[in-house]
C-alpha positions as CSV (number, residue, x, y, z in Angstrom):
1,M,66.9,135.7,80.9
2,D,68.8,136.8,83.1
3,L,72.4,135.6,84.7
4,L,72.3,133.5,86.9
5,T,69.7,131.8,85.9
6,E,71.3,131.3,82.4
7,S,74.7,130.0,84.9
8,K,71.9,128.0,86.6
9,A,70.3,126.6,83.1
10,S,73.9,125.2,82.1
11,G,74.8,122.5,84.2
12,P,75.5,121.8,87.8
13,M,78.5,120.5,87.1
14,V,79.3,123.9,86.4
15,A,80.0,124.9,90.4
16,F,82.6,122.2,90.4
17,L,84.9,122.8,87.5
18,W,87.7,124.2,89.5
19,M,87.7,121.2,90.3
20,L,88.1,119.6,87.0
21,I,90.4,123.0,86.3
22,L,92.7,121.8,89.7
23,G,91.8,117.5,88.9
24,F,94.4,118.5,85.0
25,I,97.7,120.0,86.3
26,I,98.0,118.1,89.2
27,A,97.8,115.4,86.4
28,F,100.5,116.8,84.4
29,V,102.4,116.9,86.4
30,L,102.2,113.2,88.7
31,A,102.5,112.5,84.3
32,F,105.2,115.1,83.7
33,S,107.5,113.4,87.1
34,V,106.5,109.9,86.3
35,G,107.4,110.2,83.2
36,A,111.5,111.9,84.1
37,N,112.4,109.0,86.9
38,D,111.2,106.7,84.2
39,V,113.3,108.7,81.8
40,A,116.2,108.2,84.1
41,N,115.7,105.3,84.9
42,S,115.8,104.0,80.7
43,F,118.8,106.1,79.7
44,G,120.8,107.3,82.3
45,T,123.4,104.1,81.8
46,A,123.1,105.4,77.5
47,V,124.0,108.6,78.4
48,G,126.6,107.7,81.2
49,S,128.5,105.1,78.7
50,G,128.6,108.6,76.3
51,V,126.1,105.5,73.8
52,V,123.4,108.2,73.3
53,T,123.9,112.4,73.8
54,L,121.4,113.9,75.8
55,R,120.1,115.6,73.4
56,Q,119.7,112.2,71.2
57,A,118.4,110.3,74.7
58,C,115.3,113.4,75.6
59,I,114.2,114.0,71.6
60,L,114.1,109.2,71.9
61,A,111.9,110.0,75.6
62,S,110.1,112.1,74.4
63,I,108.9,110.2,71.1
64,F,108.1,107.2,73.0
65,E,106.8,108.3,75.8
66,T,104.8,110.0,74.4
67,V,103.7,107.3,71.7
68,G,103.3,104.4,75.1
69,S,100.9,107.0,77.0
70,V,98.5,107.0,74.0
71,L,98.7,103.8,73.0
72,L,98.5,101.9,76.6
73,G,97.4,105.7,78.0
74,A,92.8,103.8,77.6
75,K,93.7,100.9,79.1
76,V,95.0,101.8,82.1
77,S,91.9,104.1,82.6
78,E,89.6,101.4,81.6
79,T,91.0,99.4,84.3
80,I,91.0,102.5,87.1
81,R,87.1,102.4,86.4
82,K,86.3,99.5,85.9
83,G,88.2,97.1,88.1
84,L,89.9,99.3,90.7
85,I,86.3,101.2,92.4
86,D,83.1,101.3,91.2
87,V,81.6,104.4,89.9
88,E,78.5,103.2,89.9
89,M,78.0,103.8,93.7
90,Y,78.8,107.8,92.6
91,N,76.1,108.1,90.7
92,S,74.4,110.5,92.8
93,T,77.2,112.5,93.8
94,Q,79.5,112.7,91.1
95,E,81.3,115.4,92.6
96,L,82.3,113.7,95.7
97,L,84.2,110.9,93.5
98,M,85.3,113.8,91.7
99,A,86.8,115.0,95.0
100,G,88.2,111.8,96.0
101,S,90.2,111.1,93.0
102,I,91.6,114.9,93.5
103,S,92.4,113.7,96.8
104,A,93.7,110.8,96.0
105,M,96.7,112.7,93.2
106,F,97.1,115.2,95.8
107,G,98.8,113.0,97.8
108,E,101.0,111.3,96.0
């Protein structure tokens, strides 16, 4: 088998791998910025008054933001998948759904 035939045999979505990678990068940046905003709102007063040091606030925030995303991330994804959009409409054009999702994240 030559390389051209082998790449086609690996699936039609291989051509859209760049969209998946770009989506992960954009999602990471969005999650980081939203988490940083949440932490600033939650710990700003405590750090400002001196009850908690900045180092303690960073450690506590890292722990609780991670625990929150692990425990609630699946429910958020399920709500988006089942409650907001009908993914069955995109069975024939999955790359359109992927491009739309990345465009929506990029527009944030």
